[in-house]
C-alpha positions in Angstrom: 131.1 79.5 15.9 131.4 82.9 14.6 128.3 85.0 15.1 127.4 87.4 11.7 126.7 90.9 11.9 123.5 91.2 13.3 120.5 91.1 11.1 118.7 93.8 12.8 121.4 96.2 12.3 121.3 95.2 8.7 117.5 96.1 8.2 117.6 99.1 10.3 120.4 100.5 7.6 118.3 99.2 4.6 115.3 101.0 6.1 117.1 104.3 6.2 118.3 103.9 2.7 114.7 103.3 1.3 113.6 106.3 3.5 116.2 108.4 1.8 115.1 107.3 -1.6 111.5 108.2 -1.1 112.3 111.2 1.1 110.3 114.4 1.6 112.5 116.6 -0.5 110.5 119.1 -2.4 109.5 118.5 -5.8 109.9 121.1 -8.5 113.7 121.8 -7.6 116.8 119.7 -8.3 119.2 119.0 -5.4 122.4 120.9 -5.7 125.7 119.8 -7.1 127.5 118.9 -3.9 130.2 116.2 -2.8 129.8 114.7 1.0 132.5 112.8 2.8 131.5 111.0 6.1 133.4 109.2 8.9 131.2 107.4 11.7 132.2 105.3 14.6 129.7 103.5 16.9 131.2 102.1 19.9 128.9 100.3 22.7 128.0 97.0 23.9 131.1 95.3 22.9 130.6 96.4 19.2 132.5 98.9 17.1 131.5 100.0 13.7 133.2 102.4 11.8 134.1 103.6 8.1 133.9 106.2 5.4 130.9 107.3 3.2 131.5 109.5 -0.2 128.8 110.9 -2.1 128.8 112.9 -5.1 125.8 114.5 -6.9 126.0 116.5 -10.3 123.2 117.9 -12.4 123.2 117.1 -16.2 121.3 119.9 -18.1 118.4 121.3 -16.4 116.1 118.5 -15.7 118.5 115.8 -14.5 120.8 115.1 -11.4 122.8 111.9 -10.9 124.0 110.9 -7.7 126.5 107.9 -6.5 127.5 106.9 -3.0 130.1 104.6 -1.5 129.8 103.2 1.8 132.0 100.8 4.1 131.2 99.4 7.5 134.1 97.8 9.5 132.4 95.8 12.2 134.2 94.2 15.4 131.8 92.5 17.7 132.1 91.3 21.2 128.6 91.9 21.9 126.6 90.0 24.6 124.9 88.0 22.0 128.6 86.8 20.8 130.3 86.2 24.4 127.5 84.0 25.8 126.9 82.0 22.6 129.9 82.5 20.4 133.3 83.7 19.4 134.1 87.4 18.7 134.3 88.4 14.9 135.4 91.0 12.7 133.2 91.9 9.5 133.5 94.2 6.5 130.3 95.4 4.8 130.5 97.4 1.5 127.7 99.3 -0.2 127.3 101.7 -3.4 124.4 103.2 -4.6 123.4 105.1 -7.8 120.5 107.5 -8.2 118.8 109.6 -10.5 116.2 112.6 -10.2 114.3 113.7 -13.3 112.5 117.1 -13.0 109.5 118.1 -15.4 107.4 121.0 -14.2 106.3 120.7 -10.6 107.1 117.0 -10.8 110.3 115.0 -9.7 110.7 111.5 -10.4 113.3 109.6 -8.4 115.0 106.1 -9.0 117.7 104.4 -7.0 119.7 101.2 -6.8 121.6 100.0 -3.9 123.9 97.0 -3.6 125.8 95.7 -0.4 127.9 92.8 0.3 129.3 91.2 3.1 130.7 87.5 3.8 127.3 86.2 4.5 124.5 88.7 3.7 124.0 90.2 0.4 121.5 92.8 -0.3 119.8 94.6 -3.5 117.5 97.3 -3.4 115.6 99.1 -6.2 113.5 102.0 -5.4 111.3 104.7 -7.1 109.4 107.6 -6.2 107.5 110.6 -7.4 106.8 114.2 -5.8 104.4 116.7 -6.8 104.3 120.3 -5.9 100.7 121.7 -5.4 98.9 124.7 -4.4 101.5 127.3 -5.2 104.2 125.3 -4.0 102.8 125.1 -0.8 101.9 121.4 -0.5 104.3 118.7 -1.9 103.0 115.1 -2.1 105.0 112.0 -2.6 104.7 108.5 -3.4 107.3 105.8 -3.1 108.1 102.1 -3.8 111.0 99.9 -3.1 112.3 96.3 -3.9 114.5 94.6 -2.0 116.4 91.1 -2.7 118.6 89.7 0.0 120.6 86.7 0.1 121.4 85.2 3.7 124.4 82.7 4.2 126.4 81.2 6.9 130.0 81.6 7.1 130.6 78.2 8.4 128.3 76.4 5.9 128.8 76.8 2.2 125.7 74.9 1.3 123.4 77.5 3.5 121.4 80.1 1.6 118.3 81.5 2.2 116.1 84.3 0.2 114.5 87.3 2.0 112.5 89.6 -0.5 111.0 93.0 0.8 108.6 95.5 -0.3 108.0 99.3 0.8 105.3 101.3 0.0 105.2 105.1 1.1 103.3 108.1 1.0 104.2 111.6 2.4 102.8 115.1 2.6 104.9 117.9 3.1 102.7 121.4 4.0 104.1 124.8 4.4 101.6 126.1 7.2 103.0 129.7 7.7 106.0 131.5 6.7 107.7 130.0 9.9 105.9 126.6 10.1 106.4 123.5 7.9 105.1 120.1 8.8 105.3 117.0 7.4 103.2 113.6 7.8 104.5 110.3 6.3 103.2 106.7 6.2 105.0 103.5 5.1 104.3 100.0 5.0 107.2 97.3 4.8 106.4 93.6 3.8 109.3 91.0 4.1 109.0 87.4 3.4 111.8 84.6 3.5 114.3 83.8 6.2 114.0 86.6 8.7 116.0 85.4 11.7 119.7 85.3 12.1 121.2 81.8 11.3 123.5 82.2 14.0 121.4 83.2 16.7 120.2 80.8 19.9 117.6 81.0 22.2 117.9 79.5 25.8 115.4 77.1 27.4 115.2 75.8 30.9 117.3 72.4 31.5 117.6 70.8 34.7 120.4 68.5 33.4 122.7 71.7 32.9 124.8 73.1 35.4 123.6 76.5 34.3 120.1 75.6 34.6 119.4 76.2 30.7 120.6 75.3 27.4 120.5 76.6 23.7 118.6 75.9 20.6 118.6 77.9 17.1 116.0 80.5 16.9 113.1 80.1 14.5 111.1 83.3 13.4 107.9 83.6 10.9 108.8 83.6 7.4 106.6 86.7 7.0 106.5 90.2 8.4 104.4 93.3 7.6 105.0 96.7 9.5 103.2 99.7 9.2 104.6 103.5 10.7 103.0 106.8 10.3 105.2 109.9 11.4 104.8 113.4 11.7 107.5 116.3 11.9 107.2 120.0 12.3 109.7 122.5 12.1 109.1 126.3 13.4 111.8 129.0 12.2 112.5 131.2 15.1 112.7 135.1 14.4 116.8 135.3 15.1 117.1 132.4 12.3 117.1 129.5 15.0 114.5 126.5 14.6 112.9 124.2 16.8 111.8 120.7 15.4 109.5 118.1 17.0 109.0 114.7 15.7 106.9 111.7 16.5 106.6 107.9 15.0 104.4 105.2 15.7 105.4 101.5 14.7 103.2 98.5 14.5 103.8 95.1 13.0 102.3 91.5 12.7 104.8 90.3 15.1 103.1 92.4 18.0 105.7 95.1 18.3 104.4 98.2 19.0 106.4 101.2 19.1 106.3 104.9 20.1 109.3 107.3 19.1 109.5 110.8 19.8 112.3 113.6 19.6 113.0 117.3 20.1 115.7 119.5 18.7 117.1 123.0 18.7 119.2 124.3 16.3 121.0 127.9 16.8 123.1 129.8 14.2 126.1 131.9 15.2 128.3 133.6 12.6 129.6 130.8 10.4 128.7 128.3 13.0 125.5 126.4 13.5 124.8 124.5 16.8 122.4 121.8 17.2 121.0 119.8 20.4 118.5 116.9 20.2 117.1 114.6 22.4 115.2 111.4 21.3 113.1 108.6 23.2 112.0 105.4 21.9 109.8 102.6 23.6 108.6 99.4 22.3 106.8 96.4 23.2 108.5 92.7 22.7 107.6 90.1 19.6 104.8 87.4 20.6 107.4 84.9 20.0 110.0 86.2 22.1 111.2 85.1 25.3 114.3 85.5 27.6 114.1 82.1 29.0 111.7 79.3 27.3 110.1 76.5 29.5 111.9 73.6 27.5 113.4 72.8 24.0 111.1 73.6 21.0 108.5 75.1 23.4 106.6 77.0 21.0 106.5 77.1 17.0 108.4 80.2 16.8 111.0 81.5 19.0 113.8 84.2 19.4 115.8 85.9 21.9 117.0 88.7 20.1 117.3 91.6 22.6 116.1 94.0 19.7 112.8 92.1 19.5 112.3 92.5 23.3 110.7 95.3 25.4 112.9 98.0 25.9 113.4 101.8 26.2 116.1 104.0 24.4 117.1 107.6 25.2 119.7 109.3 22.7 121.1 112.8 23.2 122.9 114.4 20.2 125.2 117.4 19.9 126.2 118.7 16.7 128.5 121.7 15.5 128.7 122.8 11.9 131.1 125.2 10.1 130.8 127.1 6.7 134.2 127.8 5.4 133.2 128.7 2.0 130.2 130.9 1.2 128.5 132.8 -1.7 130.6 135.9 -1.0 132.7 135.4 -4.2 135.7 134.1 -2.1 135.4 130.7 -3.4 138.1 128.2 -4.2 138.0 127.6 -8.0 135.2 125.2 -9.0 134.0 125.0 -5.2 131.3 127.6 -4.4 130.6 126.7 -0.9 131.8 124.1 1.9 131.1 123.0 5.5 132.3 120.8 8.2 130.3 119.2 10.9 130.9 117.0 13.9 128.5 115.4 16.2 128.1 112.9 19.0 125.3 110.8 20.1 125.1 109.5 23.6 122.8 106.1 23.2 121.3 104.4 26.6 119.0 101.5 26.4 117.2 99.6 29.1 116.0 96.3 28.1 113.1 95.1 30.3 113.1 91.2 29.5 116.7 90.5 28.6 118.8 88.9 31.1 122.7 89.6 31.2 124.1 86.1 31.0 127.5 87.3 31.7 126.9 87.8 35.6 126.5 83.7 35.7 123.7 84.5 38.4 120.8 81.9 39.1 117.9 81.8 37.0 115.4 84.4 38.0 118.2 86.6 39.7 120.0 87.6 36.7 120.5 91.2 36.3 118.8 92.9 33.2 120.9 94.1 30.2 121.7 97.5 29.6 123.6 99.3 26.6 125.5 102.6 26.3 126.8 103.5 23.4 128.6 106.7 21.7 128.4 107.4 17.9 130.8 109.9 16.4 130.3 111.7 12.8 132.4 114.0 10.8 130.8 115.2 7.7 132.3 117.4 5.0 130.6 118.9 2.2 131.3 120.7 -0.9 128.9 122.7 -3.6 130.5 123.2 -6.9 
């Protein structure tokens, strides 16, 4: 049996895209004309994900800006979920999106459409947001809504098709507090209804007739989920052009997952270079239907053993360097006015507090807890024209 691309990764990616649609960019100003090329590589826990992303944005007249993005993920997985219950697999996910910004006075309206496809999961999302500058452009208020319609399939069963519908509501306030301090407060609600679990993943239950002491059965999730999150971010500009940024986010959902995420970063310019260091901490409780080991088959109405729904703590340390090789001093390259290149590396460590590493083949109760270490690389090139 082949395990599909983890659904949680799919949902995290989609959430990031929705947040980008309804982000905190100031109203009253259209985004600059630019082209971005990104290459990313995730390597950790037996999973390797890499691919390019290309984005092009162009103003049309003084009131409209259009943007297009193409993104590819190549996934090769021999994760702990795969090696304990299935077979390694290779998967490709392609995603493209189109967006439009319309500026009228101090109001910016944004609409975006995103579509992604892989062998057993298709997703479509439409998003809309409105941003308004107020109080002498010191305050920006943003409202956003996004609707997603996904289709879940199985690669080993052509008749298996399940729907998953999502809606996201968001509101954000960005406030310039002083000439050096800016802050943002965001709130979002996401509702999901339909097939929410992974069609390939299994849970384990105690089974005295098995040589291992346990057996497996398919997981079964509730068909609805509502999550709420509130976040605050503040950025302080230091006298020597550097900046400090702190962020905190609180998350809670109807599956009894409660999460806290905090980060602190420092950005320092030096000539044409900019250096950034960032530390991020995250902790969460587990879903009410999560168990590392169930007492028996069909022991509860709902059951899951996805490690991302278990209690966990993660730490991420990021280093980034950017170099501006074109600027506004008149030495441009034809129609290109400005350019930059950046490279970053993230070191991620996750401690799972209630997810056993079955690869150890240890007796039940003495199995070590699973830990994950991953490295994420990104190379990013931008041109302004």
